[in-house]
GUKE-192461 format. One line per 4 residues: number of its first residue (from 1); their letters; for each residue x, z, y of N, C-alpha, C, O. Coordinates in steps of 0.1 Angstrom, whole numbers, plus 5000, padded with zeros to 4 digits. Layout:
REM GUKE-192461
NUM	A	X Z Y X Z Y X Z Y X Z Y ~ ...
//
This chain:
REM GUKE-192461
1	MFRL	5203 0548 7932 5193 0548 7921 5179 0552 7925 5169 0548 7920 ~ 5179 0561 7936 5166 0565 7941 5157 0553 7945 5145 0553 7944 ~ 5164 0543 7952 5157 0531 7956 5150 0524 7944 5139 0519 7946 ~ 5157 0524 7933 5152 0517 7921 5140 0524 7916 5130 0518 7913
5	VVFW	5140 0538 7916 5129 0546 7912 5117 0543 7920 5105 0541 7915 ~ 5119 0543 7934 5108 0540 7943 5102 0526 7941 5090 0524 7941 ~ 5111 0516 7938 5106 0502 7936 5099 0501 7923 5088 0494 7922 ~ 5103 0508 7913 5096 0508 7900 5082 0514 7901 5073 0509 7896
9	IALI	5081 0525 7909 5068 0531 7911 5059 0522 7918 5047 0521 7915 ~ 5064 0514 7928 5056 0504 7935 5051 0493 7925 5039 0489 7925 ~ 5060 0489 7916 5056 0478 7907 5046 0483 7897 5037 0476 7893 ~ 5047 0496 7893 5037 0501 7884 5023 0501 7890 5013 0498 7884
13	RIDP	5023 0505 7903 5010 0505 7910 5004 0491 7911 4992 0489 7910 ~ 5013 0481 7914 5008 0467 7916 5004 0461 7903 4993 0456 7901 ~ 5014 0461 7893 5011 0455 7880 5022 0461 7871 5034 0457 7872 ~ 5019 0469 7861 5029 0475 7852 5037 0465 7845 5048 0468 7841
17	WLLT	5031 0453 7842 5038 0443 7834 5050 0438 7842 5059 0431 7836 ~ 5051 0439 7855 5062 0435 7863 5075 0442 7859 5086 0436 7860 ~ 5074 0454 7853 5086 0461 7849 5092 0455 7837 5104 0456 7835 ~ 5084 0447 7829 5090 0441 7817 5097 0428 7820 5104 0423 7811
21	SQKI	5096 0423 7832 5102 0410 7835 5112 0411 7846 5116 0401 7853 ~ 5117 0423 7849 5126 0425 7860 5140 0427 7856 5143 0435 7846 ~ 5149 0420 7862 5164 0422 7861 5169 0426 7874 5164 0422 7884 ~ 5179 0435 7874 5184 0441 7886 5199 0439 7888 5207 0440 7878
25	SLKA	5203 0436 7900 5217 0435 7903 5222 0449 7907 5217 0455 7916 ~ 5233 0454 7900 5238 0467 7903 5253 0467 7903 5260 0458 7900 ~ 5259 0479 7908 5273 0480 7908 5278 0481 7894 5271 0487 7885 ~ 5290 0475 7891 5295 0475 7877 5297 0489 7872 5296 0491 7860
29	AVRH	5300 0499 7880 5303 0512 7876 5290 0519 7869 5292 0527 7860 ~ 5278 0514 7873 5266 0520 7867 5266 0517 7852 5260 0524 7844 ~ 5272 0506 7848 5272 0502 7834 5277 0513 7825 5274 0514 7813 ~ 5287 0521 7830 5294 0530 7822 5286 0544 7820 5291 0553 7813
33	LPGA	5275 0545 7827 5268 0558 7826 5262 0559 7812 5255 0551 7807 ~ 5265 0570 7805 5260 0572 7791 5244 0573 7792 5239 0579 7800 ~ 5238 0566 7783 5223 0566 7783 5217 0556 7792 5214 0545 7788 ~ 5216 0559 7805 5209 0550 7814 5217 0537 7816 5211 0526 7816
37	GWAM	5230 0538 7818 5238 0526 7820 5238 0517 7808 5238 0505 7809 ~ 5239 0523 7796 5239 0516 7784 5225 0509 7782 5225 0497 7777 ~ 5215 0515 7786 5201 0509 7784 5200 0497 7794 5194 0487 7790 ~ 5206 0498 7806 5205 0487 7815 5213 0475 7810 5209 0464 7812
41	ASNA	5225 0478 7804 5233 0468 7798 5226 0461 7787 5227 0449 7785 ~ 5219 0469 7779 5211 0463 7767 5200 0454 7772 5196 0445 7765 ~ 5195 0457 7784 5185 0449 7790 5190 0437 7798 5183 0430 7805 ~ 5203 0435 7797 5210 0423 7804 5208 0424 7819 5205 0413 7825
45	YLFL	5210 0435 7825 5210 0436 7839 5223 0429 7845 5233 0427 7837 ~ 5223 0426 7857 5235 0419 7864 5244 0429 7871 5240 0435 7881 ~ 5256 0431 7865 5265 0441 7871 5276 0434 7879 5282 0424 7874 ~ 5279 0438 7891 5288 0432 7900 5300 0441 7903 5298 0453 7906
49	TRRF	5312 0435 7904 5324 0443 7907 5328 0441 7922 5337 0449 7926 ~ 5321 0432 7929 5325 0429 7943 5338 0422 7944 5344 0422 7955 ~ 5343 0416 7933 5354 0407 7934 5349 0393 7932 5344 0390 7921 ~ 5351 0385 7942 5344 0372 7943 5346 0363 7930 5336 0358 7924
53	EKDQ	5359 0361 7926 5361 0352 7915 5354 0357 7902 5348 0349 7895 ~ 5355 0370 7899 5349 0375 7887 5334 0375 7888 5327 0372 7878 ~ 5329 0379 7899 5314 0380 7901 5308 0366 7900 5297 0365 7895 ~ 5314 0356 7906 5308 0343 7907 5306 0338 7892 5295 0333 7889
57	AHIE	5316 0339 7884 5315 0334 7870 5305 0342 7863 5297 0337 7855 ~ 5304 0355 7865 5295 0364 7858 5280 0361 7862 5271 0360 7854 ~ 5278 0359 7875 5265 0356 7881 5260 0343 7875 5248 0342 7870 ~ 5268 0333 7874 5264 0320 7869 5261 0321 7854 5251 0315 7850
61	EMIE	5269 0328 7847 5266 0330 7833 5253 0337 7830 5246 0333 7821 ~ 5250 0348 7837 5238 0355 7835 5226 0347 7839 5216 0348 7832 ~ 5227 0340 7850 5215 0332 7854 5212 0321 7844 5201 0317 7841 ~ 5223 0315 7838 5221 0305 7828 5214 0311 7816 5206 0305 7809
65	YYAN	5218 0324 7813 5212 0331 7802 5197 0333 7804 5189 0331 7795 ~ 5194 0338 7816 5180 0340 7820 5172 0327 7819 5161 0327 7813 ~ 5177 0316 7824 5170 0304 7825 5168 0298 7811 5157 0293 7808 ~ 5178 0298 7803 5177 0292 7789 5169 0301 7780 5165 0296 7769
69	SRHA	5167 0313 7784 5158 0322 7775 5143 0318 7777 5135 0322 7768 ~ 5140 0310 7787 5127 0305 7790 5117 0317 7793 5105 0315 7792 ~ 5122 0328 7798 5114 0339 7803 5114 0339 7818 5125 0337 7824 ~ 5103 0341 7824 5102 0341 7839 5106 0355 7844 5098 0363 7848
73	YQLL	5119 0358 7845 5124 0370 7850 5125 0371 7865 5125 0360 7871 ~ 5124 0383 7870 5126 0385 7885 5139 0391 7886 5143 0401 7879 ~ 5147 0387 7896 5160 0393 7899 5160 0401 7911 5158 0395 7922 ~ 5161 0414 7910 5161 0423 7922 5175 0424 7927 5184 0428 7920
77	LFPE	5177 0421 7940 5190 0422 7947 5189 0430 7959 5180 0429 7967 ~ 5199 0439 7961 5200 0447 7973 5212 0441 7981 5224 0446 7978 ~ 5210 0432 7990 5222 0426 7997 5230 0436 8005 5242 0433 8008 ~ 5225 0448 8009 5233 0457 8016 5244 0463 8007 5254 0468 8011
81	GTDK	5241 0463 7994 5251 0468 7984 5252 0482 7981 5258 0486 7972 ~ 5246 0491 7990 5247 0505 7988 5235 0512 7996 5228 0506 8003 ~ 5234 0525 7994 5224 0533 8001 5229 0535 8016 5241 0535 8018 ~ 5220 0537 8025 5223 0538 8039 5226 0553 8042 5217 0560 8048
85	DYRA	5237 0558 8037 5241 0572 8040 5251 0572 8052 5253 0561 8058 ~ 5256 0583 8056 5265 0584 8067 5277 0575 8066 5281 0568 8075 ~ 5283 0576 8054 5296 0569 8052 5293 0553 8052 5301 0546 8059 ~ 5282 0549 8046 5279 0535 8046 5276 0530 8060 5279 0519 8064
89	TEKS	5269 0538 8067 5265 0535 8081 5277 0533 8090 5278 0524 8098 ~ 5287 0542 8088 5299 0541 8096 5307 0529 8093 5313 0522 8101 ~ 5308 0525 8080 5315 0513 8076 5308 0501 8081 5315 0491 8085 ~ 5295 0501 8081 5287 0490 8087 5289 0489 8102 5290 0478 8107
93	RQFA	5290 0500 8109 5293 0500 8123 5307 0494 8126 5308 0487 8136 ~ 5317 0498 8118 5330 0493 8120 5331 0478 8117 5338 0471 8124 ~ 5323 0474 8107 5323 0459 8104 5317 0452 8116 5321 0441 8119 ~ 5306 0457 8121 5299 0450 8132 5308 0450 8144 5308 0440 8151
97	LKQG	5315 0461 8147 5324 0461 8158 5336 0451 8157 5339 0444 8166 ~ 5341 0449 8145 5352 0440 8142 5347 0426 8143 5354 0417 8148 ~ 5335 0423 8138 5330 0409 8138 5322 0406 8151 5317 0394 8152 ~ 5321 0415 8160 5313 0412 8172 5298 0411 8170 5292 0404 8177
101	LVHY	5293 0419 8161 5279 0419 8157 5272 0432 8163 5279 0441 8167 ~ 5259 0431 8164 5251 0442 8168 5251 0453 8157 5249 0450 8146 ~ 5253 0466 8161 5252 0477 8152 5237 0480 8149 5230 0483 8159 ~ 5233 0480 8137 5219 0483 8133 5218 0498 8131 5227 0505 8127
105	SYVL	5206 0503 8135 5203 0517 8133 5195 0520 8120 5196 0531 8115 ~ 5188 0510 8115 5179 0513 8104 5183 0505 8091 5178 0508 8080 ~ 5192 0495 8092 5196 0488 8080 5212 0486 8081 5218 0489 8092 ~ 5218 0482 8070 5232 0478 8070 5233 0463 8070 5224 0456 8066
109	HPRT	5244 0459 8075 5246 0444 8075 5247 0439 8061 5254 0445 8053 ~ 5240 0429 8058 5239 0424 8044 5252 0417 8039 5259 0411 8048 ~ 5255 0418 8026 5266 0410 8021 5260 0397 8016 5251 0397 8007 ~ 5265 0386 8021 5258 0373 8019 5264 0365 8007 5257 0356 8002
113	TGFT	5276 0368 8003 5283 0360 7993 5275 0360 7980 5272 0349 7974 ~ 5271 0372 7975 5264 0373 7962 5251 0365 7963 5246 0359 7953 ~ 5244 0367 7974 5231 0360 7976 5232 0345 7975 5224 0338 7969 ~ 5242 0340 7982 5244 0325 7983 5247 0320 7969 5243 0309 7965
117	IMLR	5256 0327 7961 5259 0323 7948 5247 0322 7939 5245 0313 7931 ~ 5239 0333 7939 5228 0334 7931 5218 0323 7934 5213 0316 7925 ~ 5215 0321 7947 5205 0311 7951 5210 0297 7947 5202 0289 7942 ~ 5222 0294 7949 5228 0281 7946 5226 0278 7931 5222 0267 7927
121	KMRQ	5230 0288 7922 5229 0286 7908 5215 0286 7903 5212 0277 7894 ~ 5206 0294 7908 5192 0294 7904 5186 0280 7908 5177 0275 7901 ~ 5190 0275 7919 5185 0261 7923 5190 0251 7913 5182 0242 7909 ~ 5202 0252 7909 5208 0242 7900 5201 0242 7887 5198 0231 7881
125	VGYI	5197 0253 7881 5191 0254 7868 5176 0254 7870 5169 0255 7859 ~ 5170 0252 7882 5156 0252 7884 5149 0265 7880 5138 0264 7874 ~ 5155 0276 7884 5150 0289 7880 5144 0297 7891 5143 0310 7890 ~ 5141 0291 7902 5135 0299 7914 5125 0290 7921 5128 0279 7924
129	KTIY	5114 0297 7925 5104 0290 7933 5101 0298 7946 5098 0293 7956 ~ 5103 0312 7945 5099 0320 7956 5109 0332 7957 5114 0337 7948 ~ 5111 0336 7970 5118 0348 7973 5108 0358 7979 5100 0355 7988 ~ 5108 0370 7974 5100 0381 7980 5109 0390 7988 5117 0397 7982
133	DVTV	5107 0390 8001 5115 0399 8009 5107 0412 8011 5097 0413 8017 ~ 5113 0423 8006 5107 0436 8006 5114 0445 8015 5126 0448 8014 ~ 5106 0451 8025 5112 0461 8034 5104 0474 8031 5092 0475 8031 ~ 5112 0485 8029 5106 0498 8025 5109 0508 8036 5120 0509 8042
137	AYAD	5098 0516 8039 5099 0526 8050 5093 0539 8045 5082 0539 8038 ~ 5099 0550 8048 5094 0563 8044 5088 0570 8056 5096 0573 8066 ~ 5075 0573 8056 5069 0578 8068 5073 0592 8071 5074 0596 8083 ~ 5075 0600 8061 5078 0615 8064 5092 0619 8060 5099 0624 8069
141	TIVQ	5096 0618 8048 5109 0623 8043 5117 0611 8038 5113 0603 8029 ~ 5130 0610 8043 5139 0600 8038 5149 0607 8028 5156 0616 8032 ~ 5149 0603 8016 5158 0609 8006 5170 0600 8004 5168 0588 8002 ~ 5182 0605 8005 5194 0597 8004 5200 0597 7990 5207 0588 7987
145	SEFE	5197 0607 7982 5203 0608 7969 5194 0615 7959 5184 0622 7963 ~ 5197 0614 7946 5190 0621 7936 5192 0636 7937 5184 0644 7933 ~ 5203 0640 7943 5206 0654 7945 5196 0661 7954 5191 0672 7951 ~ 5192 0654 7965 5182 0659 7974 5169 0660 7967 5161 0669 7970
149	LVIN	5166 0650 7959 5153 0650 7952 5152 0661 7942 5141 0667 7941 ~ 5162 0663 7934 5162 0673 7923 5164 0687 7928 5157 0697 7925 ~ 5175 0689 7936 5179 0703 7940 5171 0708 7951 5166 0719 7951 ~ 5169 0700 7961 5161 0704 7973 5146 0702 7973 5139 0707 7981
153	GSCP	5142 0694 7963 5128 0691 7962 5123 0681 7973 5111 0681 7975 ~ 5132 0674 7979 5128 0665 7990 5122 0652 7983 5128 0646 7974 ~ 5110 0649 7988 5103 0637 7982 5094 0631 7992 5085 0638 7997 ~ 5095 0618 7995 5085 0612 8005 5071 0612 7999 5069 0608 7987
157	KNIH	5061 0615 8007 5047 0615 8002 5040 0602 8007 5030 0599 8001 ~ 5046 0595 8016 5040 0583 8021 5050 0572 8023 5059 0572 8032 ~ 5050 0562 8014 5060 0551 8014 5052 0538 8017 5042 0535 8011 ~ 5058 0530 8026 5052 0517 8030 5061 0506 8025 5073 0506 8026
161	FHVS	5055 0495 8020 5062 0483 8015 5057 0471 8023 5045 0468 8023 ~ 5066 0465 8030 5062 0452 8037 5068 0441 8028 5080 0439 8027 ~ 5060 0433 8022 5064 0422 8013 5061 0408 8019 5049 0406 8023 ~ 5071 0400 8021 5069 0387 8026 5072 0377 8015 5083 0377 8009
165	KVDI	5064 0367 8013 5066 0357 8003 5072 0345 8010 5066 0339 8019 ~ 5084 0340 8005 5091 0329 8011 5093 0318 8001 5098 0320 7990 ~ 5087 0306 8004 5089 0295 7995 5104 0290 7995 5110 0289 8006 ~ 5109 0288 7983 5123 0284 7983 5126 0271 7990 5137 0269 7995
169	DSLP	5116 0262 7991 5119 0250 7998 5121 0251 8013 5125 0242 8020 ~ 5117 0263 8019 5119 0266 8033 5133 0270 8036 5136 0271 8048 ~ 5141 0273 8026 5155 0277 8029 5165 0265 8029 5162 0255 8024 ~ 5176 0267 8037 5186 0256 8038 5191 0252 8024 5192 0261 8015
173	ENDD	5194 0240 8021 5198 0235 8008 5212 0229 8010 5215 0222 8020 ~ 5221 0231 8000 5234 0224 7999 5244 0229 8010 5253 0223 8013 ~ 5241 0241 8016 5250 0246 8026 5249 0261 8026 5240 0268 8030 ~ 5260 0267 8021 5261 0282 8019 5261 0289 8032 5256 0300 8033
177	ELTA	5267 0283 8042 5268 0289 8056 5254 0291 8062 5251 0302 8067 ~ 5246 0281 8061 5232 0282 8066 5224 0291 8058 5215 0298 8063 ~ 5226 0292 8044 5219 0301 8036 5222 0315 8040 5214 0324 8040 ~ 5235 0318 8042 5240 0331 8046 5234 0335 8060 5230 0346 8062
181	QWLI	5233 0325 8069 5227 0328 8082 5212 0331 8081 5207 0340 8088 ~ 5206 0325 8071 5191 0328 8069 5190 0342 8065 5181 0349 8070 ~ 5198 0347 8056 5198 0361 8051 5201 0370 8063 5194 0381 8064 ~ 5210 0367 8071 5214 0376 8083 5202 0377 8092 5199 0387 8098
185	NRWK	5195 0365 8094 5183 0365 8103 5172 0374 8097 5165 0380 8105 ~ 5170 0374 8084 5160 0382 8078 5163 0397 8081 5154 0405 8082 ~ 5176 0400 8081 5180 0414 8083 5177 0418 8097 5174 0430 8100 ~ 5179 0409 8107 5175 0412 8120 5160 0415 8122 5156 0424 8129
189	LKET	5152 0408 8114 5138 0410 8114 5135 0424 8108 5126 0431 8113 ~ 5142 0428 8097 5140 0441 8091 5143 0452 8101 5136 0462 8102 ~ 5154 0451 8108 5157 0461 8118 5146 0462 8129 5143 0474 8132 ~ 5141 0451 8133 5130 0452 8143 5117 0458 8137 5111 0467 8143
193	KLAQ	5114 0455 8125 5102 0460 8118 5103 0475 8116 5094 0483 8118 ~ 5115 0480 8112 5117 0494 8109 5118 0502 8122 5113 0513 8123 ~ 5123 0496 8133 5124 0502 8146 5109 0505 8151 5107 0515 8157 ~ 5101 0495 8149 5087 0496 8153 5080 0507 8145 5072 0515 8150
197	FYHS	5083 0507 8132 5077 0517 8123 5080 0531 8127 5071 0540 8127 ~ 5093 0534 8129 5098 0548 8132 5096 0551 8147 5100 0562 8151 ~ 5091 0542 8155 5090 0545 8169 5079 0556 8172 5081 0564 8181 ~ 5069 0557 8163 5059 0567 8165 5064 0580 8159 5070 0581 8148
201	DDVQ	5061 0591 8167 5065 0605 8162 5054 0610 8152 5056 0620 8146 ~ 5043 0604 8152 5032 0608 8143 5034 0602 8129 5030 0591 8127 ~ 5039 0610 8120 5043 0605 8107 5031 0601 8099 5032 0592 8090 ~ 5019 0607 8102 5007 0603 8095 5002 0589 8098 4995 0583 8090
205	HRAF	5005 0584 8109 5000 0571 8114 5011 0561 8115 5008 0550 8121 ~ 5022 0563 8110 5033 0553 8110 5029 0542 8100 5024 0544 8089 ~ 5031 0529 8105 5027 0518 8096 5034 0505 8102 5038 0505 8113 ~ 5036 0496 8093 5042 0483 8097 5032 0475 8105 5020 0476 8102
209	KINS	5037 0468 8115 5028 0459 8123 5029 0445 8116 5039 0439 8114 ~ 5017 0441 8111 5016 0428 8104 5007 0418 8111 4998 0422 8119 ~ 5010 0405 8109 5003 0395 8116 4991 0390 8108 4982 0384 8114 ~ 4991 0392 8095 4980 0387 8086 4970 0398 8084 4972 0410 8088
213	NYDE	4959 0394 8078 4948 0404 8075 4950 0410 8062 4941 0418 8058 ~ 4960 0406 8055 4962 0411 8041 4970 0424 8042 4982 0424 8044 ~ 4964 0435 8039 4971 0448 8039 4964 0457 8028 4953 0461 8030 ~ 4971 0459 8017 4964 0466 8006 4971 0479 8003 4983 0480 8003
217	VFTL	4963 0489 8000 4967 0502 7996 4964 0504 7981 4953 0503 7977 ~ 4975 0506 7973 4973 0507 7959 4971 0522 7956 4981 0529 7955 ~ 4959 0526 7955 4956 0540 7953 4957 0544 7938 4956 0535 7929 ~ 4958 0557 7935 4959 0561 7922 4945 0564 7916 4940 0575 7919
221	TTKS	4940 0555 7909 4927 0556 7903 4927 0566 7891 4937 0569 7886 ~ 4915 0570 7887 4914 0579 7876 4919 0573 7863 4926 0579 7855 ~ 4917 0560 7861 4922 0552 7850 4937 0552 7850 4944 0555 7840 ~ 4943 0549 7861 4957 0549 7863 4963 0563 7860 4974 0564 7853
225	FMIY	4957 0573 7866 4962 0587 7864 4962 0590 7849 4971 0597 7844 ~ 4952 0586 7841 4951 0589 7827 4962 0582 7819 4968 0587 7810 ~ 4964 0569 7823 4975 0562 7817 4989 0568 7819 4996 0569 7810 ~ 4991 0571 7832 5004 0577 7835 5006 0591 7828 5017 0594 7823
229	GAVV	4995 0598 7827 4995 0611 7821 4998 0610 7806 5006 0617 7800 ~ 4992 0599 7800 4995 0597 7785 5009 0593 7783 5015 0597 7773 ~ 5015 0585 7792 5029 0581 7791 5038 0593 7791 5047 0594 7784 ~ 5035 0602 7801 5044 0613 7803 5043 0622 7790 5053 0627 7786
233	IFWI	5031 0625 7785 5029 0633 7773 5036 0627 7761 5043 0634 7754 ~ 5035 0613 7760 5042 0607 7749 5057 0609 7749 5063 0612 7739 ~ 5063 0607 7761 5077 0609 7762 5082 0623 7761 5093 0626 7756 ~ 5074 0633 7765 5077 0647 7763 5077 0650 7748 5087 0656 7743
237	ITSI	5067 0646 7741 5067 0648 7726 5078 0641 7719 5084 0646 7710 ~ 5081 0628 7723 5091 0621 7717 5105 0627 7719 5113 0628 7710 ~ 5107 0632 7732 5120 0639 7735 5122 0651 7727 5133 0654 7722 ~ 5111 0659 7725 5112 0672 7717 5115 0668 7703 5123 0675 7697
241	FLMY	5109 0658 7697 5111 0654 7684 5126 0649 7682 5132 0653 7672 ~ 5131 0641 7691 5145 0637 7690 5155 0648 7691 5165 0648 7684 ~ 5152 0658 7700 5161 0669 7701 5161 0678 7688 5171 0683 7684 ~ 5149 0679 7682 5147 0687 7670 5155 0680 7659 5162 0686 7651
245	AFLF	5153 0666 7658 5160 0659 7647 5176 0659 7649 5183 0660 7640 ~ 5180 0659 7662 5194 0660 7665 5200 0673 7661 5211 0674 7656 ~ 5193 0684 7663 5198 0697 7660 5197 0701 7646 5206 0708 7641 ~ 5187 0697 7638 5185 0702 7625 5188 0691 7614 5187 0694 7602
249	YPSQ	5192 0679 7618 5196 0669 7608 5210 0664 7611 5211 0656 7620 ~ 5220 0669 7604 5234 0666 7608 5237 0651 7607 5246 0646 7614 ~ 5229 0643 7599 5232 0629 7598 5230 0622 7612 5235 0611 7614 ~ 5222 0628 7621 5220 0622 7634 5232 0621 7642 5234 0613 7651
253	YLLV	5242 0631 7639 5255 0630 7646 5262 0617 7643 5269 0611 7652 ~ 5261 0612 7631 5267 0599 7627 5261 0588 7636 5268 0579 7640 ~ 5248 0588 7638 5241 0578 7646 5246 0579 7660 5248 0568 7666 ~ 5247 0591 7665 5252 0592 7679 5266 0587 7680 5270 0580 7690
257	ILTI	5275 0590 7671 5289 0585 7671 5289 0570 7670 5297 0564 7677 ~ 5281 0564 7662 5280 0550 7660 5276 0543 7673 5281 0533 7677 ~ 5265 0549 7680 5260 0544 7692 5271 0544 7703 5273 0534 7710 ~ 5278 0555 7704 5288 0557 7715 5299 0547 7712 5304 0540 7721
261	TIFL	5303 0545 7699 5314 0536 7696 5310 0521 7699 5318 0514 7705 ~ 5298 0517 7696 5293 0504 7699 5293 0501 7714 5298 0490 7718 ~ 5288 0510 7722 5287 0508 7736 5301 0508 7743 5304 0500 7752 ~ 5309 0518 7739 5322 0519 7745 5331 0507 7741 5338 0501 7749
265	GSQF	5329 0503 7728 5337 0492 7723 5333 0479 7730 5342 0471 7734 ~ 5320 0477 7733 5315 0465 7740 5320 0464 7754 5323 0454 7760 ~ 5322 0476 7760 5326 0477 7774 5341 0473 7775 5345 0466 7784 ~ 5349 0478 7766 5364 0476 7767 5368 0462 7761 5377 0456 7766
269	LLGG	5360 0457 7751 5364 0445 7744 5358 0433 7751 5364 0422 7752 ~ 5345 0434 7755 5337 0423 7760 5334 0424 7775 5329 0414 7781 ~ 5336 0436 7781 5332 0437 7795 5318 0443 7797 5314 0445 7808 ~ 5311 0446 7786 5297 0451 7787 5289 0447 7775 5291 0436 7770
273	FEHI	5279 0455 7772 5270 0452 7761 5262 0439 7763 5258 0433 7754 ~ 5259 0436 7776 5251 0424 7779 5258 0411 7774 5251 0402 7772 ~ 5271 0412 7773 5278 0400 7768 5275 0397 7753 5276 0386 7749 ~ 5272 0408 7746 5269 0406 7732 5256 0399 7731 5254 0390 7722
277	AIQA	5246 0402 7740 5233 0395 7740 5235 0380 7743 5229 0371 7737 ~ 5244 0377 7753 5247 0364 7757 5253 0356 7745 5249 0345 7742 ~ 5263 0361 7739 5270 0354 7728 5260 0352 7716 5261 0342 7710 ~ 5252 0363 7713 5242 0361 7702 5232 0350 7705 5229 0343 7696
281	AKNT	5228 0349 7718 5219 0339 7722 5225 0325 7721 5219 0315 7716 ~ 5238 0324 7725 5244 0311 7725 5246 0306 7710 5247 0294 7708 ~ 5247 0315 7701 5249 0311 7687 5237 0307 7680 5237 0301 7669 ~ 5225 0309 7687 5213 0304 7681 5211 0289 7684 5215 0285 7695
285	SLYA	5206 0281 7675 5206 0267 7677 5197 0263 7688 5200 0254 7696 ~ 5186 0270 7691 5176 0266 7701 5183 0268 7715 5182 0260 7724 ~ 5189 0280 7716 5196 0283 7729 5207 0273 7732 5209 0268 7743 ~ 5215 0270 7721 5227 0261 7723 5222 0247 7727 5228 0241 7735
289	FRYR	5211 0243 7721 5205 0230 7725 5201 0230 7740 5204 0221 7747 ~ 5194 0241 7744 5190 0242 7758 5202 0242 7767 5201 0236 7778 ~ 5212 0250 7763 5224 0251 7772 5231 0238 7774 5235 0235 7785 ~ 5233 0230 7763 5240 0217 7764 5231 0208 7772 5236 0200 7780
293	KAEK	5218 0208 7770 5209 0200 7778 5209 0203 7793 5210 0194 7801 ~ 5209 0216 7796 5210 0220 7810 5223 0216 7816 5223 0212 7828 ~ 5234 0217 7809 5247 0212 7814 5247 0198 7818 5252 0194 7829 ~ 5241 0189 7809 5240 0175 7812 5231 0172 7824 5234 0164 7833
297	EHLA	5220 0179 7824 5210 0177 7835 5215 0181 7849 5212 0174 7859 ~ 5223 0191 7849 5227 0197 7862 5242 0193 7866 5247 0199 7875 ~ 5248 0185 7858 5262 0181 7861 5262 0173 7874 5271 0176 7883 ~ 5253 0164 7876 5253 0156 7888 5249 0165 7900 5254 0164 7911
301	LSSD	5239 0174 7897 5234 0183 7908 5245 0192 7913 5246 0195 7925 ~ 5253 0197 7904 5264 0206 7907 5274 0199 7917 5279 0206 7926 ~ 5276 0186 7916 5285 0179 7925 5280 0179 7939 5287 0178 7949 ~ 5266 0181 7941 5261 0181 7954 5265 0193 7962 5264 0193 7974
305	FSLS	5270 0203 7955 5274 0216 7962 5289 0217 7964 5294 0227 7967 ~ 5296 0206 7961 5310 0206 7962 5316 0209 7976 5327 0213 7977 ~ 5308 0206 7986 5312 0209 8000 5305 0221 8005 5302 0221 8017 ~ 5302 0230 7997 5296 0243 8002 5307 0250 8010 5318 0246 8010
309	SSSK	5303 0261 8016 5312 0268 8025 5324 0273 8018 5335 0272 8023 ~ 5322 0278 8005 5334 0283 7998 5343 0272 7994 5355 0274 7994 ~ 5338 0260 7991 5346 0249 7987 5353 0244 7999 5365 0239 7998 ~ 5347 0244 8011 5354 0240 8023 5366 0248 8026 5376 0242 8030
313	ELLK	5365 0261 8023 5377 0269 8025 5388 0265 8016 5400 0265 8020 ~ 5385 0262 8004 5395 0258 7994 5402 0245 7998 5414 0243 7997 ~ 5393 0236 8004 5399 0223 8008 5408 0224 8020 5418 0217 8021 ~ 5405 0234 8029 5413 0237 8040 5427 0241 8036 5437 0238 8042
317	K	5427 0249 8025 5440 0255 8020 5448 0244 8013 5459 0246 8009
//
């Protein structure tokens, strides 16, 4: 979750409106977190179980929902699947040893299946033009968990983002194996970039080596500081008001019970609150029209992917 917070901070500095159009791919377990997880489900985030058959159907359903909504959403994906802590690093090392791959020091080997499914489906529905490859480096302090942030007060003061814009037409098409290899090659480049970044012992002068002249520092201006301060004050006052209402107005308990019932019920009966949004959208006449139209338009296109790597394995069996 700390990586998400860092990424959100970067988006706020670049353009606050980017936060309103972002969808995130997360572990399915996060959906069950009271409060935060329920809010993410309400915002129709993409939750994955790491079970191929179930995830593939869910990914395709969610991307169809995003596309038919006619909103230009951004889908944030962490192909590594988890934070780079000691346990994850050891699992990645064992995987590399088993597969005959090079063990990385600064990144984990990416999981390619989810990426290839997403890219294939987004191409089918015409919902992608660009991939932004983001590499994050912490010049001074690397925080592994929220525990270190809250309990120990560990917080990086200097964070660098290397963003590469990749046109979707430059990626392999109609071949999942080549698409997966493209992602693997990007991770090799990330390892090299991060190795160069951390090579210097002078934390104040650590920086990515870039080939272009475009290098921008998003500083905290007085106007931005005032806006952020106003937002913090607003939420402090709102939180105090809600706690007061909860403690001194017993009827609020009924609202809490109703909220818990709705979210827990949606998780057990439908698999998550985001499915309520999908079903509600499908029941609207405009969405249903777009959905049927998209099915007809992409029926022939879908057949072009029948010999993708996953289908080849099925044919072999």
